C-alpha positions as CSV (number, residue, x, y, z in Angstrom):
1,M,-12.1,5.5,-70.1
2,K,-12.4,2.1,-68.4
3,F,-9.4,3.0,-66.3
4,I,-11.0,6.2,-65.1
5,R,-14.3,4.5,-64.3
6,N,-12.5,1.8,-62.2
7,L,-10.5,4.5,-60.4
8,I,-13.7,6.4,-59.6
9,I,-15.2,3.1,-58.2
10,V,-12.2,2.5,-56.0
11,I,-12.3,6.1,-54.7
12,V,-16.0,5.8,-53.9
13,L,-15.5,2.5,-52.1
14,F,-12.6,3.9,-50.1
15,L,-14.6,7.0,-49.1
16,S,-17.6,4.8,-48.2
17,V,-15.5,2.6,-46.0
18,S,-13.8,5.6,-44.4
19,I,-17.1,7.3,-43.6
20,L,-18.5,4.1,-42.1
21,Y,-15.3,3.8,-39.9
22,V,-15.6,7.4,-38.7
23,I,-19.3,6.9,-37.9
24,S,-18.6,3.6,-36.1
25,T,-15.6,5.1,-34.1
26,A,-17.6,8.2,-33.2
27,G,-20.4,5.9,-31.8
28,E,-17.8,4.0,-29.8
29,I,-16.4,7.2,-28.4
30,A,-19.8,8.4,-27.5
31,I,-20.7,5.2,-25.7
32,S,-17.4,5.1,-23.8
33,K,-17.9,8.6,-22.6
34,E,-21.4,7.8,-21.4
35,D,-20.1,4.7,-19.6
36,I,-17.4,6.6,-17.6
37,T,-18.2,6.3,-13.8
38,T,-17.1,9.3,-11.8
39,I,-16.2,8.9,-8.1
40,R,-15.8,11.9,-5.9
41,I,-13.9,11.3,-2.7
42,G,-13.2,13.7,0.1
43,H,-10.9,14.0,3.1
44,D,-9.7,16.6,5.6
45,Q,-6.0,16.7,5.3
46,P,-3.7,19.0,3.2
47,I,-2.2,17.6,-0.1
48,T,1.2,17.2,1.6
49,N,-0.2,14.7,4.1
50,E,0.2,10.9,3.5
51,R,-3.6,10.5,3.5
52,H,-3.8,12.6,0.3
53,L,-0.9,10.6,-1.2
54,A,-2.7,7.3,-0.4
55,I,-5.9,8.5,-2.0
56,E,-4.0,9.7,-5.1
57,H,-2.6,6.1,-5.2
58,F,-6.1,4.8,-5.0
59,K,-7.1,7.1,-7.9
60,E,-4.1,5.9,-10.0
61,L,-4.8,2.2,-9.3
62,T,-8.6,2.5,-10.0
63,E,-8.2,4.5,-13.2
64,K,-5.5,2.2,-14.6
65,K,-7.3,-1.1,-13.7
66,S,-10.5,0.2,-15.2
67,G,-8.9,1.4,-18.4
68,G,-10.1,4.9,-17.7
69,Q,-13.8,3.8,-17.4
70,I,-13.7,4.9,-13.7
71,R,-12.6,8.4,-13.0
72,V,-11.7,9.5,-9.5
73,L,-11.9,13.2,-8.3
74,I,-10.2,14.0,-5.0
75,Y,-11.3,16.9,-2.7
76,P,-8.7,17.4,0.1
77,N,-8.4,19.7,3.1
78,N,-12.1,20.0,4.1
79,Q,-13.1,21.4,0.7
80,L,-16.5,19.6,1.0
81,G,-17.0,20.2,4.8
82,S,-15.9,18.6,8.0
83,E,-15.4,14.8,8.3
84,A,-18.8,14.4,9.9
85,E,-20.4,16.5,7.0
86,M,-18.6,14.5,4.3
87,I,-19.7,11.2,5.8
88,E,-23.2,12.4,5.9
89,S,-22.9,13.4,2.2
90,V,-21.8,9.9,1.4
91,T,-24.9,8.4,3.2
92,L,-27.0,10.6,0.9
93,N,-24.9,9.8,-2.3
94,D,-24.1,13.5,-2.7
95,L,-20.5,12.4,-2.4
96,Q,-19.5,8.8,-3.4
97,M,-16.5,8.1,-1.1
98,V,-14.8,9.5,2.0
99,A,-11.7,8.8,4.1
100,A,-12.5,9.9,7.6
101,S,-12.5,9.0,11.3
102,A,-15.9,10.3,12.4
103,F,-18.0,7.2,11.8
104,S,-19.0,6.9,15.5
105,Q,-21.7,9.5,14.8
106,Y,-23.6,6.5,13.2
107,D,-22.5,3.7,15.5
108,E,-20.2,4.1,18.4
109,R,-19.1,0.5,18.4
110,I,-16.4,1.4,15.9
111,S,-14.8,3.5,18.6
112,V,-13.7,0.2,20.3
113,F,-10.5,0.5,18.1
114,E,-9.9,3.9,19.8
115,L,-9.8,2.5,23.4
116,P,-6.6,3.9,25.0
117,Y,-3.6,1.6,24.8
118,L,-5.6,-1.2,23.0
119,F,-2.7,-1.7,20.5
120,D,1.0,-1.7,21.1
121,S,2.1,-1.8,17.4
122,Y,0.9,-1.0,13.9
123,E,1.1,-4.7,12.9
124,Q,-1.1,-5.8,15.8
125,A,-3.7,-3.2,14.8
126,W,-3.6,-4.0,11.1
127,N,-4.1,-7.7,11.8
128,V,-7.2,-7.0,13.9
129,L,-8.7,-4.5,11.4
130,D,-8.1,-6.9,8.5
131,G,-9.6,-9.9,10.3
132,E,-13.0,-11.0,11.4
133,V,-13.5,-8.2,14.0
134,G,-12.7,-5.5,11.4
135,D,-15.2,-7.1,8.9
136,E,-17.9,-7.4,11.6
137,I,-17.7,-3.8,12.7
138,G,-17.5,-2.5,9.2
139,S,-20.7,-4.3,8.2
140,I,-22.6,-2.4,10.9
141,F,-22.6,0.7,8.7
142,L,-24.4,-0.9,5.8
143,E,-27.6,0.2,7.6
144,D,-26.6,3.8,7.1
145,N,-25.8,3.3,3.4
146,L,-22.1,3.2,4.1
147,R,-19.9,0.3,2.9
148,I,-16.4,0.3,4.5
149,L,-14.0,-0.9,1.8
150,A,-10.7,-0.7,3.8
151,Y,-9.1,0.7,6.8
152,F,-6.5,3.4,5.9
153,E,-4.0,4.5,8.5
154,N,-4.5,7.3,11.0
155,G,-1.7,6.3,13.3
156,F,-1.0,6.4,17.0
157,R,-1.8,9.7,18.7
158,H,0.5,11.9,20.7
159,V,0.1,15.1,22.6
160,T,1.7,18.4,21.7
161,A,1.7,21.2,24.2
162,N,3.8,24.2,25.4
163,K,5.0,22.1,28.4
164,P,6.3,18.6,28.8
165,I,3.8,15.8,29.5
166,E,5.8,13.1,31.2
167,S,3.2,11.6,33.4
168,P,-0.6,11.8,34.0
169,E,0.0,14.5,36.7
170,D,1.1,16.8,33.9
171,M,-2.3,16.5,32.2
172,K,-4.2,17.9,35.1
173,G,-6.4,20.8,33.9
174,L,-4.7,20.9,30.5
175,K,-7.1,22.5,27.9
176,I,-6.6,20.1,25.0
177,R,-8.3,20.0,21.7
178,T,-9.8,16.6,20.9
179,P,-12.1,15.5,18.2
180,E,-15.7,15.2,19.4
181,F,-15.5,11.5,19.8
182,P,-16.8,9.9,23.1
183,V,-13.8,7.7,23.7
184,S,-11.4,10.6,23.2
185,L,-13.3,12.8,25.6
186,S,-13.5,9.9,28.1
187,T,-9.8,9.2,27.8
188,F,-8.7,12.8,28.6
189,N,-11.3,13.2,31.3
190,A,-9.9,10.1,32.9
191,L,-6.4,11.7,32.8
192,S,-7.9,14.8,34.5
193,A,-7.3,17.0,31.5
194,N,-9.9,19.5,30.1
195,P,-10.8,18.1,26.6
196,T,-12.2,20.7,24.3
197,P,-13.7,19.5,21.0
198,M,-13.4,21.7,18.0
199,S,-13.2,21.4,14.2
200,F,-9.7,20.4,12.9
201,G,-9.9,23.4,10.5
202,E,-10.0,25.7,13.5
203,L,-7.2,24.1,15.5
204,Y,-4.1,25.9,14.3
205,T,-5.6,29.3,15.0
206,A,-6.8,28.1,18.4
207,L,-3.3,27.0,19.3
208,Q,-1.8,30.2,18.0
209,Q,-4.3,32.4,20.0
210,G,-4.1,30.3,23.2
211,T,-7.8,29.2,23.0
212,V,-6.5,25.7,23.8
213,D,-3.1,24.8,25.3
214,A,-2.5,21.5,23.5
215,Q,-3.7,19.1,20.9
216,E,-3.3,15.4,20.1
217,N,-2.9,13.8,16.7
218,P,-0.7,11.3,14.9
219,I,2.9,12.5,14.1
220,S,2.1,12.9,10.4
221,T,-0.8,15.3,11.1
222,T,1.3,17.3,13.5
223,Y,4.1,17.5,11.0
224,T,2.1,18.4,7.9
225,S,-0.2,20.9,9.8
226,K,2.9,22.8,11.1
227,F,1.9,22.6,14.7
228,Q,5.6,22.9,15.5
229,D,5.2,26.6,14.8
230,V,2.8,27.0,17.7
231,Q,3.7,24.2,20.1
232,N,7.0,23.6,21.9
233,Y,6.8,20.0,23.0
234,L,6.0,16.7,21.2
235,N,5.0,14.3,24.0
236,L,5.1,10.7,22.8
237,T,2.1,9.5,24.8
238,N,1.0,6.9,22.3
239,H,-2.4,7.1,24.0
240,Q,-4.8,6.0,21.2
241,Y,-4.7,4.3,17.8
242,F,-7.1,5.5,15.2
243,P,-7.9,3.6,12.0
244,L,-9.2,5.6,9.0
245,P,-12.1,3.9,7.4
246,V,-12.7,4.5,3.7
247,A,-16.3,4.2,2.8
248,I,-18.5,4.2,-0.4
249,N,-22.2,4.9,-0.7
250,E,-24.0,1.6,-0.7
251,E,-26.6,2.5,-3.3
252,F,-23.9,3.8,-5.6
253,W,-21.9,0.6,-5.0
254,E,-24.9,-1.6,-5.9
255,S,-25.3,0.3,-9.2
256,L,-21.8,-0.7,-10.3
257,S,-20.9,-3.8,-12.3
258,P,-19.2,-6.7,-10.4
259,N,-16.0,-5.9,-12.3
260,S,-16.0,-2.2,-11.2
261,Q,-16.8,-3.3,-7.6
262,K,-13.8,-5.6,-7.7
263,I,-11.5,-2.9,-9.1
264,I,-12.6,-0.3,-6.5
265,E,-12.3,-2.7,-3.5
266,E,-8.9,-4.1,-4.6
267,S,-7.6,-0.6,-5.2
268,S,-8.9,0.6,-1.8
269,Q,-7.1,-2.3,0.0
270,E,-3.9,-1.8,-1.9
271,A,-4.0,1.9,-1.2
272,A,-4.6,1.2,2.5
273,Q,-1.5,-0.9,2.7
274,Y,0.5,1.8,0.8
275,H,-0.8,4.3,3.4
276,R,0.2,2.2,6.3
277,E,3.7,1.6,5.0
278,I,4.4,5.3,4.3
279,I,3.0,6.4,7.7
280,K,5.2,4.0,9.5
281,K,8.3,4.7,7.4
282,N,8.0,8.5,7.7
283,E,7.3,8.8,11.4
284,E,11.0,8.5,12.6
285,K,12.1,11.0,10.0
286,Q,9.2,13.4,10.8
287,I,10.0,13.3,14.6
288,K,13.6,14.2,13.8
289,E,12.5,17.1,11.6
290,L,10.1,18.4,14.2
291,E,13.0,18.3,16.7
292,D,15.3,20.2,14.2
293,E,12.6,22.8,13.9
294,G,12.6,23.5,17.6
295,M,10.2,21.0,19.2
296,E,11.5,19.2,22.3
297,I,10.7,15.4,22.2
298,I,9.4,13.9,25.5
299,D,9.3,10.1,26.0
300,S,6.2,10.0,28.2
301,D,5.8,7.3,30.8
302,T,3.1,5.3,29.0
303,E,2.8,2.7,31.7
304,K,1.6,5.3,34.2
305,F,-1.0,6.5,31.6
306,K,-2.3,3.0,31.1
307,N,-3.0,2.7,34.8
308,N,-5.3,5.8,34.7
309,V,-7.7,4.8,31.8
310,T,-9.4,1.7,33.3
311,E,-12.6,3.6,33.7
312,V,-12.8,4.2,29.9
313,Y,-12.9,0.5,29.3
314,N,-15.5,-0.1,32.0
315,A,-17.8,2.6,30.6
316,F,-17.5,1.2,27.1
317,K,-18.3,-2.3,28.3
318,E,-21.3,-1.0,30.2
319,A,-22.6,0.8,27.0
320,Y,-21.9,-1.9,24.4
321,G,-21.5,-5.2,26.3
322,E,-18.7,-6.9,28.0
323,E,-18.7,-9.8,25.5
324,F,-18.2,-7.4,22.6
325,V,-15.3,-5.6,24.2
326,D,-13.7,-8.8,25.4
327,R,-13.8,-10.2,21.9
328,V,-11.9,-7.3,20.6
329,L,-9.4,-7.5,23.4
330,R,-8.9,-11.2,22.7
331,A,-8.2,-10.4,19.0
332,A,-5.7,-7.8,20.0
333,K,-4.0,-10.2,22.4
334,E,-3.9,-13.0,19.8
335,N,-2.1,-10.6,17.3
336,E,0.5,-9.2,19.7
């Protein structure tokens, strides 16, 4: 009888401890679910593009470093609107992060990096972007609720067309799609082309239907967007370098713990370097594949192009100050 009583006591104690453990664990699970931070990030490229791969790398780094407490949802290929619309959504905290080029709609000083033939190499551009000048220009956008965490890679831009573009004379009257960025428009106006801004999402059809004769983008964008199906020539004009700022909503940022901020910033910068490396590594291979698929590759005379864009620099200096532009030029020269 005593044995049975002791056995019952042991069973009751065991069940009590088990119930307490389950209640305690359930409480922890509930708290951890409530504490998960979700970041939605948008961009305008297809999932085959290096940009998407880099953002996936950011997601992997962030979620791993946070032990799953930060969750990243990616929206590629203009799912959430154009670049300009996505950036506006971030300013309103309807979207937490964006990787895009169209920041000049808030302050055109960032377009200084897009001045034609400012940079001669990727390394030169990266050193300037990661230095004092990049930090200074990035801080401008805090006023618009945008914190630039890192500069991803957008690459050097080249012209595709249905005719060879060997010198500025071949640009005359060319109806070329450009983004609606002032420096891009000024550059092609200076080259006597006919720049025609339109949404990137409309570009393939516009080329296919002859609405525009040409377009200009980095090699990776031309390759993953299949422009080789509707354009015969890849002209290596190397006319502009475009960084790709990755920004987060400032109010959302301020709501995060210091540890979460550190994780997101570090992951952004690591993903930026990853993006830069794969863009540079893949370019030569992509040019070869574009050639194999029927595009003719033209080595344009870039020195002649450089001689035709002086007015773009003069106009930018007049608008934003000679001292500002000269400071960026010095930084570029120091990092050659």
